[in-house]
C-alpha positions, 0 to 999 in steps of 0.5 A: 933950095925951095924949088928942090924940096918941093920937088922931093916932096912931091917925087915922094909922096905922089910916087907913094900914092900913085904906086901903090894906087895904080899897081893895085888896079893893074893886078886886078883890084877893085875899088870895092874891095877893102884893100883898097879902102886900106891902100886910101886910108894908108895914102893920107899918112903918104905927105907926112912922111914925105915931108919927114923924108925931105927934111932929113935929106935936105937938111930942114930939121923938123921943128914941131912949132914955130916958123917953117915947123910942123906946126903941131902945137895947139895955141886958143889965145888972141881968139884963135879958139874961135877958129878951131870951132870954125873948123868943125862948123864950116864944113857942115854949112859947106856941105848943106848949103852946097845941097841946098843950092843943087836942090835950087838947080834940081828940085825934083831931087828933094825927096822927103819920102827918101829922108823918112825911109832913110831914118826907118833903115837907121832906127832914128826919129826926124826929131833925133837929126838934130844929133847928126851934126854932133855925132858928125863932129865927134866922128871927125874929131876922131878920124882928125888923127888921118887927116893930119897926115894931109895937112903936115905935107900939104898945108903946111908944107907945100902950100906955104912953099908954094906961096913963097916962090909964087905967091899967095894967088898962083899957090892956092891955084896951084896947090889945088891943082896938085892936091887935086891931082894927087887924087886922080888914080883914086878916082879912075878907080871910081872914087867920088864918082862911081863910074859910068858918068859923062866924059869919065875920067876926065870930068870927075878930074876937073870938078874934083880940082875945082873942089880941091881949090875951094877947099885947100884955099879955106884949108890954108886960111885956117892953117895961117889963123891958128898957126897949127896943123891941127885945125885944117886936121880937124877941118879936113875930117870933118869935110870927109865926114859930112861929105856923107852926114848932110842933113838936107843931103838925106833927102836927095832921091834920083827917082825923078831926075834924068839926063845931065842931073843924074851925072856926079860930077854935076852934082859935086860941082853945084854943091861946090859953087856956094863954098868956092864963093866962101873960099874966093872970100877967104882968098881974098882976106890972105891977099890984103894980110 
């Protein structure tokens, strides 16, 4: 029955999202169109809708709290509040440390002039940079309702069922691959990597899947520690927010870059490495429990 539920869930969520995205592209749609942004936003709700339909079809019920539920409750007892706090902090460190690692490999990409020009465009001073993480956290909190749609599907439904069937190791690997593949039509359209990069779109697919395995592991760990879907929803939203709000990333410039350093999949791969190492640490902790 668990395999049947996984199959139904994946059929619905992939069918809806791949169908919308591929259909839009086949009818001449472009990634830069406003309609594509609407499709991407709507896609975030598909996993939650798929869970509700699957639970109804297979008579699994719709408990909102407790074991095998939607995990909609929030409990700060037993130091769980720490993990809710880390749900906002970890994505900041993920992107900042990853960007610094990228600069260590390609130091010519670091340009304070680019930072000065960006700050001038935004109309803020360097002293006000300290406010950016707080602005990002506020933004993440507001957009977490969209991320909630994904997390109800992936971390509170698919991952636990994969773990039940195959164990933690296969669950985080298979779950990360499935989650990554779910994004492939959007990546094909230009999401995350744009166009014109080496081995497009296959290198984009590969690098993004490495990233989803890493972030999926972190999100699953946070889900387990809090017993709440809200913690990974906050974290998911923060991951999305700080991908564009990393303070070190604001000093990025392509002016002195050439060759492989300009490839967008290479940049994301290098940025992901510190986070991937951290995900391995959390994976080992999950295995021990």
